[in-house]
C-alpha positions, 0 to 999 in steps of 0.5 A, a space after each residue: 843800776 837800781 831799779 827806779 822805784 817812787 820816794 817821798 819827797 819831803 819838802 814837795 809834799 809828794 811823791 817823785 821818781 826818777 825815769 829815764 835820767 829825768 826825775 818826775 813829779 807823781 802825786 802826793 797820794 801814795 796810791 795814786 803815785 804809784 797808778 802814775 809810775 807805772 803809767 811812766 814806766 809803761 810809757 818809759 818802756 814804749 820808746 823800746 818794747 822788746 827791752 821795756 826796762 831790761 834794756 837798760 843796766 838793771 841786773 836780775 839781782 836788782 830785780 829779785 831784790 826789790 820783789 823779796 822786798 814787796 813780798 816781805 811788805 805784802 805777803 806772809 813771813 812763811 811766803 817770804 821764807 819760801 822765796 828766799 829758799 831759791 834766792 838769798 844766800 850760797 847756791 841760791 838762783 840770784 846767787 847763781 846769775 851773780 851781781 852783773 848779769 842784767 835782766 836783758 840778758 837772762 836767758 832760759 838756758 841759765 834756769 835750766 843750768 842752775 837747776 841741774 847744778 843746784 837740784 841734780 837729783 831732786 824730784 818734779 816736785 822740788 824742781 817744780 817748786 824753784 821753776 815756779 818761785 823765779 817765775 813768779 818773780 819776773 811776773 811781778 816785775 811785769 805787773 808792776 811795771 819794772 819789766 815789759 814780758 818776762 825772760 823766762 816766761 817759757 821756762 816749763 815745770 815738771 809735771 809734779 808727782 801724786 805722792 799716791 799711796 806713799 803719802 798714807 801710813 800702814 797701821 802697822 809702819 804708824 806702830 813702828 814710829 809711835 814706838 820711837 817717840 816718848 808720850 808728850 807734847 811731841 807724840 800728841 803733835 804727830 798723832 793729831 796730825 795723822 789721824 785728822 790730815 791736817 797741814 802742818 800750818 795748821 797745827 801750828 796756829 790751832 786752838 780752842 777758837 778753831 773748835 767747833 763742838 756742834 759737827 766736831 771740826 776744826 774751822 779756819 777762817 778764809 785768811 788761815 787757810 791755803 790759798 785763802 779763797 774759802 774756809 778750811 774744815 779739818 773733820 774729828 772723827 770719833 777715835 776709839 783709840 784712847 791714845 790718839 782721843 786724848 791727843 786731840 782732846 788737848 790740841 782742841 781744847 788749848 790755846 795753840 800759843 800756849 801747848 808746848 806741842 806746838 813750838 816753833 823747832 818741833 814744828 820745823 823738824 818734824 818732817 826731818 825727825 819722821 824721815 830719819 825715823 822712818 829709815 831706822 825702823 825701815 818703813 819705805 813712806 812719808 807723811 801727808 
């Protein structure tokens, strides 16, 4: 059974929804229609508050599919990709529960067993991320009025590991890594990331429009910053190292869309490449 959702009926110039086997008129205005839809769903759920919509034959995959469609429409592409990592493809949570598991039959142990199977050797941070994604999908279902309560609300997340000292390169470790990289755009990219501590998504978009010459900083607008709550400011310290200063100058004064060092493939391969280099050179560290 598909989860109910509003649809536009052109012949009546109005929004409608099928709830409890009945076609219900909502409102010609889309925003008002959604409000009416949520109210009608809530009234429907009150007939069996313990089960709500989960008491029907709606499946876990139904809810996840709707959640991903909503995410695609209302969130950034990277957010969608982060959820697809857990919900799409072979080995995903959707794949694990299969097409027949109903929402009302979903239990915390389904999540636990999937984690044991998919992330048996993963760290606590990876596992916490997977649990966060699953809980978010069902919390969204509650917020939208599809279900009364989340069946995975009590699943506990492990504490995320603090990367501590392993998040930084020692000078001799950085020297070994640079020895493996030829001068060029890719070397500029990793040099600037290391020297400034900027995030991968920031190095992806940074350009001359972000450079504040007076304060010697990169300033990212709230909508470009992690969490979107406040501006992200990256200090650009004076570099005595001529190589670092040159790399920084190229990124500060160029348009990121025209800078080879910010090509999609190189960005996506950055961490994987560093891990391989670290392994080959015997450096036991992680990039921050």
